[in-house]
C-alpha positions as CSV (number, residue, x, y, z in Angstrom):
1,M,116.6,45.7,8.7
2,S,119.5,42.7,8.1
3,P,122.5,43.0,5.7
4,A,122.1,41.2,2.7
5,S,123.9,37.5,2.4
6,P,127.1,37.5,0.5
7,R,126.3,36.1,-2.9
8,P,128.2,32.9,-3.3
9,P,131.5,33.5,-5.7
10,D,130.6,32.4,-9.3
11,H,133.7,29.5,-9.9
12,A,132.9,28.9,-13.2
13,A,134.0,32.7,-14.5
14,P,137.1,32.2,-15.4
15,G,137.5,31.3,-19.4
16,R,133.8,31.4,-19.6
17,L,133.6,34.7,-22.3
18,R,136.3,32.2,-24.5
19,R,133.8,29.2,-24.5
20,L,130.9,31.8,-25.4
21,L,132.2,32.8,-27.7
22,L,133.3,30.1,-29.2
23,T,130.1,28.1,-29.2
24,A,128.5,31.1,-31.1
25,A,131.0,31.7,-34.0
26,P,131.1,28.4,-35.8
27,P,127.5,28.6,-36.9
28,L,128.3,32.1,-38.5
29,L,131.7,30.5,-40.0
30,L,129.3,28.2,-42.1
31,L,126.9,30.7,-43.2
32,V,129.6,33.2,-44.0
33,V,131.7,30.6,-46.1
34,L,128.7,29.4,-48.3
35,M,127.4,32.9,-49.3
36,A,131.2,33.5,-50.3
37,L,131.8,30.0,-52.5
38,T,127.9,30.4,-53.8
39,A,129.1,34.3,-55.0
40,S,132.0,33.5,-55.9
41,Y,131.5,30.6,-58.2
42,G,128.1,32.4,-59.5
43,G,126.8,31.6,-62.7
44,H,128.7,28.1,-62.7
45,L,126.5,26.3,-60.4
46,P,123.3,24.8,-61.6
47,D,119.6,27.7,-60.4
48,R,119.0,25.2,-57.0
49,V,121.9,23.3,-55.0
50,Q,120.9,21.2,-52.2
51,V,123.1,21.1,-48.8
52,G,122.7,18.8,-46.8
53,N,118.4,18.7,-46.3
54,W,118.2,22.5,-47.2
55,G,118.0,23.8,-50.8
56,I,120.2,26.9,-51.8
57,D,118.6,29.3,-54.3
58,T,122.0,30.1,-56.3
59,R,120.6,32.8,-58.2
60,D,119.3,35.0,-55.2
61,A,122.1,34.2,-53.0
62,A,124.9,36.5,-53.9
63,T,123.3,39.0,-52.2
64,W,122.9,39.4,-48.6
65,Q,119.0,40.5,-49.5
66,G,118.6,37.0,-51.7
67,W,120.7,34.9,-48.7
68,V,118.4,36.4,-46.1
69,S,116.1,34.6,-47.7
70,Q,117.3,31.4,-48.1
71,P,115.6,28.7,-45.5
72,L,119.2,27.8,-44.5
73,F,119.8,31.1,-42.5
74,G,116.3,30.8,-40.8
75,V,118.0,27.6,-40.0
76,M,121.4,28.6,-39.2
77,M,120.5,31.6,-37.0
78,W,118.1,29.2,-34.8
79,S,120.9,26.8,-34.5
80,E,122.9,29.9,-33.1
81,A,120.0,30.9,-30.7
82,L,119.7,27.4,-29.5
83,L,123.4,27.2,-28.5
84,V,123.6,30.7,-27.1
85,I,120.0,29.9,-25.0
86,L,121.8,26.6,-23.6
87,F,125.3,28.3,-22.8
88,L,123.4,31.0,-20.4
89,R,120.9,27.8,-19.2
90,Y,124.4,26.3,-18.1
91,W,126.1,29.6,-17.1
92,R,127.6,27.8,-13.8
93,L,128.8,24.9,-15.7
94,P,132.2,25.1,-17.3
95,Q,132.1,21.2,-18.0
96,V,128.6,22.0,-20.2
97,Q,129.9,24.8,-21.7
98,R,133.0,23.0,-23.0
99,G,130.5,20.0,-24.3
100,L,129.1,22.9,-26.3
101,V,131.9,24.7,-28.1
102,A,132.8,20.9,-29.3
103,G,129.7,20.2,-30.5
104,S,129.2,23.3,-32.4
105,F,132.5,22.9,-33.6
106,F,131.6,19.5,-34.7
107,I,127.8,21.1,-36.4
108,S,128.8,23.8,-38.2
109,L,132.7,22.8,-39.5
110,S,131.9,19.7,-40.4
111,S,128.6,21.1,-42.1
112,T,131.1,23.8,-43.6
113,V,133.3,21.2,-45.1
114,S,130.1,19.4,-46.8
115,G,128.9,22.0,-48.4
116,A,132.1,23.2,-49.8
117,L,132.9,19.8,-50.9
118,W,129.9,19.7,-52.8
119,L,129.7,23.5,-54.2
120,A,133.0,22.7,-55.9
121,E,131.6,19.6,-57.8
122,L,128.6,21.6,-58.8
123,A,130.7,24.0,-60.0
124,G,131.0,24.1,-63.7
125,A,129.4,20.6,-63.6
126,P,127.7,20.0,-67.6
127,D,124.6,17.8,-65.8
128,A,123.4,16.7,-62.3
129,V,126.4,14.7,-60.8
130,A,125.9,12.0,-57.7
131,R,127.5,12.7,-54.7
132,P,130.9,11.0,-54.6
133,V,131.6,9.0,-51.9
134,W,134.6,9.9,-50.5
135,H,132.8,12.6,-49.4
136,L,131.7,11.7,-46.6
137,A,134.3,10.1,-45.5
138,V,136.5,13.5,-45.4
139,E,133.0,15.1,-43.5
140,I,133.6,12.2,-40.9
141,V,137.4,13.1,-40.9
142,A,136.3,16.8,-40.4
143,G,133.8,16.1,-37.7
144,A,136.4,14.1,-35.4
145,A,138.7,17.0,-36.2
146,A,136.4,19.6,-35.3
147,T,135.4,18.2,-32.2
148,A,138.5,17.4,-30.8
149,L,139.7,21.3,-31.9
150,G,137.1,22.5,-29.9
151,W,137.4,20.8,-26.6
152,V,141.2,21.9,-26.8
153,A,139.8,25.3,-28.1
154,A,137.7,26.0,-24.8
155,G,140.5,25.8,-22.6
156,P,141.5,23.6,-18.9
157,L,138.2,23.8,-17.1
158,P,138.5,26.3,-13.5
159,S,139.4,24.1,-10.4
160,A,136.7,23.4,-8.2
161,P,137.0,24.5,-4.9
162,V,138.6,22.4,-2.3
163,A,136.5,21.8,1.4
164,T,138.8,21.3,5.0
165,A,136.4,21.7,6.9
166,A,135.3,18.3,8.6
167,P,131.4,17.8,8.5
168,P,128.7,19.4,10.8
169,P,127.8,17.4,14.3
170,H,124.3,16.7,12.8
171,A,125.8,14.6,9.8
172,P,126.0,10.8,10.7
173,T,129.6,9.5,11.2
174,M,131.4,6.3,11.4
175,A,133.9,6.1,13.2
176,L,137.3,5.1,11.4
177,G,140.3,3.9,13.0
178,P,143.7,5.3,11.4
179,W,144.4,2.3,9.4
180,Q,140.6,1.4,8.4
181,R,139.8,2.2,4.7
182,A,136.4,3.1,3.5
183,M,134.2,0.9,1.3
184,F,130.8,0.6,-0.3
185,V,129.1,-1.1,-3.6
186,T,125.7,-0.7,-4.6
187,S,123.8,-0.7,-7.7
188,A,120.5,1.4,-8.6
189,W,118.2,1.0,-11.8
190,A,116.2,4.0,-13.0
191,A,113.3,2.6,-15.2
192,R,112.2,6.0,-16.4
193,G,116.0,6.3,-18.1
194,L,115.3,3.3,-20.0
195,L,112.0,3.8,-21.4
196,L,113.6,7.3,-23.0
197,A,116.7,5.3,-24.3
198,V,113.6,3.0,-26.2
199,V,112.7,6.5,-27.6
200,M,114.7,8.1,-28.3
201,A,116.8,4.5,-29.6
202,G,113.2,4.8,-32.1
203,L,113.6,8.5,-33.6
204,T,117.2,7.4,-34.4
205,A,115.8,4.6,-36.5
206,W,113.4,6.9,-38.3
207,A,116.2,9.3,-38.8
208,V,118.4,7.3,-40.2
209,L,115.9,5.4,-42.6
210,N,114.3,9.2,-43.7
211,G,117.7,10.8,-43.7
212,F,116.7,13.3,-41.8
213,G,119.3,16.0,-40.5
214,G,122.1,14.7,-42.4
215,W,124.7,12.0,-40.1
216,Q,126.2,14.8,-38.2
217,G,122.4,15.2,-36.6
218,V,122.4,11.6,-36.7
219,T,125.4,11.1,-35.1
220,L,124.4,13.6,-32.3
221,L,121.2,12.0,-31.3
222,A,122.3,8.3,-31.2
223,L,125.2,9.6,-28.7
224,L,122.3,11.0,-26.5
225,T,120.3,7.7,-26.7
226,I,123.3,6.2,-26.0
227,L,123.6,8.5,-22.7
228,E,120.2,7.5,-21.8
229,A,120.5,4.0,-21.8
230,A,123.6,4.1,-19.6
231,Q,121.6,5.6,-17.3
232,A,118.9,2.6,-16.8
233,R,121.7,0.9,-14.7
234,T,125.0,2.5,-12.7
235,R,127.1,1.6,-10.2
236,L,127.6,2.9,-7.0
237,Q,131.4,2.8,-5.2
238,I,133.1,4.7,-2.2
239,D,136.7,3.7,-1.7
240,S,139.6,5.7,-1.2
241,S,139.9,7.9,-4.2
242,G,136.3,8.7,-3.9
243,V,132.6,8.5,-5.0
244,T,132.9,7.0,-8.1
245,V,129.5,5.9,-10.5
246,R,130.6,3.4,-13.0
247,I,128.2,2.1,-15.8
248,P,128.4,-1.3,-15.8
249,W,128.2,-2.4,-19.3
250,L,129.9,0.9,-20.8
251,P,133.2,1.5,-18.3
252,A,134.3,4.7,-20.0
253,L,131.3,6.3,-18.8
254,R,132.3,6.7,-15.2
255,R,132.3,10.2,-12.8
256,T,134.7,10.3,-9.7
257,L,134.5,12.8,-6.9
258,P,137.6,12.9,-5.0
259,Y,137.1,13.6,-1.2
260,P,138.8,17.5,-1.2
261,R,135.4,18.2,-3.5
262,I,132.4,16.8,-1.1
263,R,131.8,18.9,2.4
264,F,129.6,16.5,3.7
265,A,126.9,13.5,3.1
266,E,123.7,13.1,4.0
267,A,121.1,10.3,4.2
268,R,117.5,12.2,3.2
269,R,113.9,10.4,2.3
270,Q,113.4,12.4,-1.0
271,A,116.1,14.3,-3.5
272,P,116.5,18.2,-2.9
273,A,114.9,19.8,-5.5
274,G,115.9,19.4,-9.1
275,R,117.2,17.1,-11.5
276,Y,119.8,14.5,-11.0
277,R,120.9,12.8,-13.9
278,L,124.5,11.8,-15.2
279,D,125.1,14.9,-16.9
280,D,125.0,18.1,-15.1
281,S,122.4,20.3,-14.5
282,E,121.9,23.6,-12.2
283,A,121.5,21.3,-9.0
284,G,124.1,18.3,-9.2
285,W,124.0,15.3,-10.6
286,G,123.8,11.7,-10.0
287,L,120.5,9.1,-10.1
288,V,117.4,9.5,-9.0
289,A,115.0,6.0,-9.1
290,G,111.7,7.6,-7.9
291,K,111.2,7.6,-4.6
292,G,112.7,6.4,-1.6
293,P,115.9,7.3,0.3
294,V,118.9,9.1,-1.4
295,L,122.3,9.2,-0.9
296,A,123.1,13.7,-1.1
297,L,126.9,14.7,-1.0
298,S,127.0,18.6,-1.1
299,L,129.7,19.8,-3.1
300,T,131.9,22.8,-2.8
301,D,130.5,24.4,-5.8
302,D,127.1,24.4,-4.0
303,R,125.4,21.6,-6.0
304,W,124.1,18.1,-4.8
305,F,125.6,14.2,-5.7
306,V,122.3,12.3,-5.9
307,Y,122.1,8.8,-5.3
308,S,119.0,6.1,-4.1
309,M,119.8,3.8,-2.6
310,R,118.3,1.7,0.4
311,E,121.4,2.1,2.6
312,A,121.8,6.0,2.8
313,E,122.0,6.3,6.1
314,T,125.3,3.7,6.1
315,A,126.7,5.0,2.8
316,A,126.7,8.8,4.5
317,A,128.2,7.5,7.4
318,L,131.1,6.2,5.9
319,V,131.7,9.1,3.8
320,N,131.1,11.2,6.8
321,G,133.6,9.2,8.9
322,W,136.3,9.4,5.8
323,L,136.3,13.0,5.5
324,R,136.3,13.6,9.3
325,R,139.3,11.7,9.6
326,Q,141.2,13.5,6.9
327,R,140.5,16.9,8.0
328,Q,141.2,16.3,11.2
329,E,144.7,14.8,10.5
330,T,145.4,17.7,8.6
331,A,144.0,20.4,10.6
């Protein structure tokens, strides 16, 4: 009986429990604050108030049993479950977990401020009142501050492991002289991403016109639409700093793989199994534009970077040549 293969190290473990707690806590805080405020104001509130898109029957919400029966309670519990499920789905990806923390803070804390302002405005009001315009400005500032707070509270990401071994002999390798530098540039279109961006843009417009989800939900949907549109056309560059993917019309959205995070490069007829986009997945990240050859980089966190290109063999040989020269010099 052969011994079991050793389990790969969990590089995402440091700080994971903190990120999980910070992802799960903000929606619960929203419920506690709204329940406390509703109970505190008591008879000073109308029988029914609207918080965002959800109504609260204030006569029943002063007790735990009455609060549980509120539609808003069910929505927040579903939101809580979704956040936890997403966190478990990306269990080994601390960069995604950090984004979940920031998103949880954004939605929950800005909604908490929104609900608190509105309940305070309604308390003791003799008649129906219009919501002051300055509420929205305060909510936007609170949302931005909450996002930054969540990003910082998630803490620094664990350091990725570093590769020191030269690429394996079977990998295509270009011989580079001591003074030669690596430089390779290409681009790719992904029609599927562009189509999805158009669909999401339509959903965003519908949400704006119908006031669905509040401004927080619309903002997140718009950001996702931008991310999808950004993946329609990308530019890849290989140089002395590593392998960089850029968005031509949105330079801020770029990612660089430094060479210490790359084990070796391969040219493949098709991408390894999994989902490869600019955002991370368990399989890795990158851009796959239909069928055809891809540059596949084996990463030190046991995932892949994949990019569709015709010159995959040349790009892989160039990366491996750079890696081999660097690691033989430091060996």
